[in-house]
N, C-alpha and C positions, 0 to 999 in steps of 0.2 A: 504494500500500500504506500509506504513512504517513498519507495524507489520510484513509483509511478509519478508521485507529486514532484519529486526532484527532477525527473526527466522532463516532465511537462514544463516546469519553471525554466529549466535550462534551455529547452527548445524555444520558449517564448523569448528569452534573453538573446538567443542566437538569431532569431528572426528579426527582432528589433535592431540588433547590431548590423545585420545584412541590409536592412532598409536604410539605416543611417549611413552606411558606407556607400550605398548606391546613390543616395541623395547628395552626399559629399562630392562624388565624382561628377555629378551633373550640375553642381553649383557654378554659376557664371564667374564669380570673382572670389578670391580668398577673403576671408573675414579678418578684420583687424584684430590683432592680439590684445586682449585686455587682461592684464595680470590678475586683477581682483576677481574677475569672473572665472578665470582658470583655477585660481586657488580655492574659490568657493566650490567649484565643481569637483575638485580633488578631495577637499576636506569635509564638506558637509555630509555626504553619504556615510562615510565611516563614523563620523561623530554622531550622526543620527542613529546608526545601528548600535553604537556603544551605549548611547543614552537609553535606547529601547531595551537593551539587554540589562542594564543596571536597574531599570524600573521593574522589570519582570523577574529579576534574579531572586531565587528563594534558596535559603540554606536548608540542608536536610534536617528534618525534625522541627523546624520553625513554623511550618504551615499546617501542622496537623496530619500531614501525610507521612506514614511510617517510612523510615529510611530502609531501602531494600538490603543494605549491608548489615543492619543492626539485628542482633538476635531477637527472636520473637519471645516475649515473656510468657505468653500463653499459647502453647502449641497443641492444646486439646488433650494433653495427657493427664490422666488422673493420678493422684498420689496415694491411692489405696494399695 
């Protein structure tokens, strides 16, 4: 299931990249280089992803979900 989602997202990114490359080859004149725009395009996506990860990050045991590596205190065994 996850592999299909990754492949679908990768294919979408590849298609967008191909469309942008084709559009760039057909563009009539080169665009003027604007350093502030270039740096924002380089830094904003990774910073946005990092912020999103920090907001959604949960430490094991802090959210009420049991840690899969922790021993289970009640494994259904009786003490009789």
